[in-house]
C-alpha positions in Angstrom: -3.8 9.6 19.6 -7.4 10.5 18.9 -8.0 12.1 15.5 -9.6 15.4 16.4 -8.1 17.9 14.0 -9.8 19.8 11.2 -13.4 19.5 10.0 -15.2 16.4 8.7 -17.2 16.3 5.4 -20.7 14.9 5.1 -19.0 11.7 4.0 -17.1 11.4 7.2 -13.8 12.3 5.7 -11.4 14.3 7.8 -9.9 17.5 6.3 -6.5 18.2 7.7 -4.6 21.5 7.8 -1.6 22.3 5.6 0.7 22.1 8.6 -0.4 18.5 9.3 1.3 17.4 6.1 4.7 17.9 7.8 3.9 15.1 10.3 2.6 12.8 7.4 5.8 13.4 5.4 7.9 12.5 8.5 6.0 9.2 9.1 5.8 8.3 5.4 9.5 8.9 5.0 10.3 6.6 7.9 8.2 3.8 6.5 9.8 4.3 3.1 13.3 4.3 4.4 12.7 1.0 6.1 11.4 -0.6 2.9 14.4 0.8 1.1 16.6 -1.2 3.5 14.5 -4.3 3.0 15.5 -4.4 -0.7 18.9 -5.8 0.2 17.4 -8.7 2.2 15.1 -10.1 -0.5 16.8 -13.1 -2.2 16.3 -16.8 -2.6 16.8 -18.8 0.6 15.6 -16.0 2.9 12.5 -16.6 5.0 9.8 -14.0 5.3 10.2 -14.1 9.1 13.8 -12.9 8.7 12.5 -9.9 6.8 9.9 -9.1 9.4 12.4 -9.5 12.2 14.6 -6.9 10.5 11.7 -4.5 10.1 10.7 -4.9 13.8 14.3 -4.3 14.9 14.6 -1.2 12.7 11.4 0.3 13.9 12.6 -0.2 17.5 16.0 1.2 16.6 14.4 4.4 15.3 12.3 4.8 18.4 9.0 4.8 16.5 6.0 2.5 16.8 4.7 -0.3 14.6 1.0 0.2 13.8 0.5 -3.5 13.1 1.9 -5.2 16.1 -1.1 -5.7 18.4 -3.6 -4.5 15.7 -6.6 -6.8 16.0 -4.3 -9.4 17.5 -1.8 -9.2 14.7 1.8 -9.9 16.0 4.1 -8.8 13.2 5.7 -5.6 12.1 4.8 -6.2 8.4 2.6 -8.1 6.1 4.5 -10.1 3.5 2.5 -11.4 0.6 4.2 -13.9 -1.8 3.1 -14.8 -5.3 -0.6 -15.6 -5.2 -1.1 -14.0 -1.8 -3.0 -10.8 -2.5 -2.5 -9.0 0.9 -2.1 -9.5 4.7 0.4 -12.4 4.3 1.8 -13.4 7.7 5.6 -13.6 7.9 6.9 -17.0 8.9 8.9 -20.0 7.8 8.2 -19.5 4.1 11.5 -19.7 2.2 11.8 -17.5 -0.8 12.6 -19.3 -4.1 14.1 -17.9 -7.2 11.5 -16.0 -9.2 9.2 -15.4 -6.2 7.5 -11.9 -6.1 6.4 -10.4 -2.8 4.7 -7.4 -1.4 6.0 -6.0 1.9 3.6 -3.6 3.7 4.7 -1.5 6.6 3.0 1.1 8.7 4.7 3.1 11.4 3.5 5.7 13.9 5.8 8.8 14.2 4.7 11.5 16.7 1.1 10.2 16.3 1.1 10.2 12.5 0.7 7.0 10.5 3.0 6.3 7.6 1.6 3.5 5.5 3.2 2.1 2.3 3.9 -1.2 0.5 5.9 -2.2 -2.6 6.9 -5.2 -4.6 10.2 -7.1 -4.5 11.6 -10.0 -6.5 13.8 -12.8 -5.2 16.3 -13.7 -7.9 15.4 -13.6 -11.6 11.8 -12.5 -12.3 9.7 -14.4 -14.9 8.4 -12.2 -17.6 4.8 -12.6 -16.7 5.5 -11.6 -13.2 7.6 -8.6 -14.3 4.7 -7.4 -16.5 2.3 -7.8 -13.7 4.5 -5.6 -11.4 4.9 -3.0 -14.2 1.1 -2.8 -14.8 0.4 -2.6 -11.0 2.9 0.2 -10.5 1.7 2.2 -13.4 -1.9 1.8 -12.3 -1.0 3.3 -8.9 0.7 6.2 -10.5 -2.3 6.8 -12.8 -4.6 6.7 -9.8 -2.4 9.3 -8.0 -2.4 11.5 -11.1 -6.2 11.7 -10.8 -5.9 13.2 -7.3 -6.8 16.9 -7.2 -9.5 19.0 -5.8 -12.8 18.8 -7.7 -12.1 15.2 -9.0 -13.9 12.3 -7.4 -12.8 9.0 -5.8 -14.5 7.4 -8.8 -12.0 9.2 -11.0 -9.2 7.5 -9.1 -10.8 4.1 -9.4 -11.5 4.5 -13.1 -7.9 5.6 -13.8 -6.7 2.4 -12.2 -9.3 -0.1 -13.4 -9.3 1.1 -17.1 -5.5 0.8 -17.3 -5.3 -2.6 -15.7 -8.2 -4.2 -17.7 -6.7 -2.8 -20.9 -3.7 -4.9 -20.1 -5.9 -8.0 -19.6 -5.4 -8.2 -15.9 -8.0 -7.7 -13.1 -8.4 -5.3 -10.1 -9.1 -6.9 -6.7 -12.4 -5.6 -5.4 -12.4 -7.1 -1.9 -9.9 -4.7 -0.5 -9.3 -1.0 -0.8 -7.4 2.0 0.2 -8.4 4.1 3.3 -8.2 7.4 5.0 -5.5 7.9 7.6 -3.6 10.6 9.4 -3.8 10.5 13.2 -5.6 7.1 12.9 -4.7 4.0 11.0 -8.0 3.5 9.1 -10.7 6.0 8.6 -13.1 7.1 5.8 -13.0 7.1 2.9 -12.8 3.7 1.4 -10.7 4.2 -1.7 -11.9 1.8 -4.3 -9.5 0.9 -7.1 -12.3 0.6 -9.7 -15.2 2.8 -10.5 -16.8 5.3 -12.9 -15.7 8.8 -13.6 -17.5 11.5 -11.7 -18.9 9.2 -9.0 -18.2 9.1 -5.3 -17.1 11.8 -2.9 -15.5 14.9 -4.3 -11.8 15.4 -3.4 -11.0 18.4 -1.2 -7.7 20.0 -0.2 -6.6 18.5 3.1 -7.8 14.9 2.6 -5.3 12.2 3.4 -5.6 8.6 2.3 -3.9 5.6 0.8 -4.1 4.3 -2.8 -3.0 0.7 -2.9 -4.3 -1.3 -6.0 -4.0 -5.1 -5.9 -3.8 -6.5 -9.4 -4.2 -10.2 -10.4 -2.9 -11.9 -13.5 -6.1 -13.9 -13.5 -9.5 -13.3 -12.1 -10.2 -10.7 -9.4 -11.8 -13.0 -6.8 -10.0 -13.7 -3.5 -10.5 -15.8 -0.4 -9.2 -15.4 3.1 -7.5 -18.4 4.6 -8.2 -20.1 8.0 -5.8 -17.7 9.8 -8.4 -14.9 9.2 -5.6 -12.7 7.7 -4.1 -14.1 4.5 -6.0 -13.3 1.3 -5.2 -15.3 -1.8 -6.4 -15.3 -5.4 -9.1 -18.0 -5.8 -7.6 -19.1 -9.1 -4.0 -19.2 -7.7 -2.9 -16.6 -10.2 -0.1 -14.2 -9.3 -1.0 -10.9 -7.5 0.9 -7.6 -7.0 0.3 -4.4 -5.1 1.9 -1.0 -4.6 0.8 1.5 -2.0 1.4 5.2 -1.3 -0.1 7.5 1.3 -1.1 10.9 -0.3 -2.6 14.2 0.7 -4.7 16.4 -1.5 -3.2 19.9 -2.1 -4.7 23.0 -3.7 -3.4 21.9 -7.1 -3.0 18.1 -6.9 -1.4 16.0 -4.3 1.7 15.2 -2.3 3.0 11.7 -1.9 4.2 11.1 1.7 5.8 7.7 1.1 8.3 8.3 -1.7 11.4 6.1 -1.6 14.4 8.3 -0.6 16.7 5.8 -2.4 14.5 5.5 -5.4 13.8 1.8 -4.7 10.0 1.9 -4.8 10.0 -0.3 -8.0 12.0 -3.5 -8.2 13.8 -2.3 -11.4 16.1 -0.4 -9.1 18.2 -3.5 -9.0 
C-alpha cells in the first residue's frame, strides 16, 4: 500500500494521524505475539531454520503477510542473528549450542501497516558476559525510547543510547540504524543510535519509527558476508540487539510492539 497519509516534514518524515496508531498497534502486537511464541522454541539442538519455519507458518495461520519474504530477494520470514552476527542473519542449518545468544527479527503487514520488532533469546545457560551485554542493550533501547517526545531531537535519542552503552565499556554499531515505517517498511528518518543532544530533526507528534540499537562487546566495526545480508562484528565479539516500533504522542510516545506475555527480555525464563 502506498504511504499517502498525513503531511511530510522538510526532512521527508511522514506525520501520521492519531487514528493511524490503531493500525500500528494491531500490526505491532501481531509481531510481538509471534516472538512470544518463539521463546519456547529456543534451546540447544534446535536449528535456526526450524525457528524461521515456525514463524512463517504462524504468519500464514494468522492470515497476515511477512514483510521480509521477497524483500530485495530475501526468502525468509525472519532474520536470526547468533552470537557475533550483528543483524540480518539468514536462518538455516545452524544448530544452537548451549550458551548461544540470538536476535530474532520479525516484520508483519496487517491491513497495510508494518509491525517491526526484534528481541534477544538465549539457548540454555547464558554466560555472564553475554548476559551483561543483553542487559545493557535492552536498557539502552529503553533509554532511547524515554527520550522520545515532541521538541526533543533524534540526536537526543542517539545520545541517550550511546552514552549509556559506552559508560558500560561496550560499543554502539554505526553501520545500521532504525527507520521510519507505517504504511511502508522503510522510510525517513534514519534513526541513529549515537549522536549529540539537540542535533538532528525535531520530533513531532505523529512520527512513527523504529529504535533498534545494536551493541557489541568489542569494537563497533562490522562487515557484511558474501551472502550480501549477514553482518558480523569484525573482531568476532558478541553482539546484541533489541527493537521496538514507536509513535510520538503529544506527551511522549507509544510502543506498538510490547510483548503481551512480558517476554521481551530473556529474563522471563
